[in-house]
C-alpha positions in Angstrom: 0.1 0.2 0.0 2.9 2.3 1.0 4.5 1.6 -2.2 1.5 2.6 -4.4 1.1 5.8 -2.5 4.6 6.6 -3.1 4.3 6.2 -6.5 1.7 8.7 -6.6 4.0 11.8 -5.8 7.6 10.2 -7.0 8.2 11.1 -10.4 9.5 8.5 -12.8 13.3 8.1 -13.0 13.2 10.3 -9.4 15.7 12.8 -11.0 15.7 16.6 -10.9 14.8 18.3 -14.0 17.0 21.3 -13.6 15.3 23.6 -11.0 15.6 21.9 -7.9 13.8 24.0 -5.9 10.9 24.0 -8.2 11.1 20.0 -8.1 11.4 20.1 -4.2 8.3 22.5 -4.3 6.3 20.1 -6.7 7.3 17.1 -4.5 6.0 18.8 -1.5 2.8 19.5 -3.2 2.3 16.2 -4.4 3.1 14.7 -1.1 0.5 17.3 0.6 -2.1 16.0 -1.6 -1.1 12.5 -1.4 -1.5 12.6 2.3 -4.8 14.3 2.1 -6.1 11.4 0.0 -4.5 8.8 2.3 -4.5 10.2 5.9 -3.3 6.8 7.4 0.0 7.2 5.8 1.0 10.1 8.1 0.4 7.3 11.2 2.8 5.0 9.7 5.9 7.6 9.5 5.0 8.6 13.3 4.8 5.1 14.3 8.4 4.1 12.5 10.0 7.1 14.4 8.4 5.8 17.6 9.6 2.3 16.9 12.9 3.5 16.1 13.5 5.6 19.3 12.0 3.0 21.5 14.7 0.6 20.1 17.6 2.8 20.5 16.3 3.7 23.8 16.2 -0.5 24.6 19.6 -0.8 23.1 21.2 2.3 25.3 19.5 0.8 28.7 20.3 -2.8 28.3 23.6 -2.6 26.1 22.1 -5.4 23.8 21.6 -5.2 19.8 18.7 -6.5 18.5 20.5 -9.7 17.9 21.5 -10.1 21.4 17.9 -9.4 22.8 16.5 -12.2 20.5 19.3 -14.6 21.7 18.2 -13.6 25.5 14.5 -14.8 24.3 15.1 -18.1 23.0 14.9 -19.8 26.3 11.6 -18.0 27.1 10.4 -18.9 23.5 11.3 -22.9 23.8 9.6 -23.2 27.4 6.6 -21.5 25.9 6.7 -23.9 22.9 7.0 -26.9 25.3 4.1 -25.6 27.3 1.8 -25.4 24.3 3.2 -28.5 22.6 2.3 -30.6 25.8 -1.2 -29.5 25.8 -1.7 -30.6 22.4 
């Protein structure tokens, strides 16, 4: 869905055609129009930023990157899998 909406405001080729200021203004206008047609799109950007900030804060607090955090979850996930597997 996001790709389809993005295609509405990006020009084919994606390069400026001389007047870069005019190109930026045009892109801004096309993006604004797309956001009015698809208001849900703004929430995706905000949500993405919130998740990125939370991930960075989690890494800062724990000292674990994503791979390290995932490794730490393995014992818990395995125990849940064993418990649910025994319930059949």
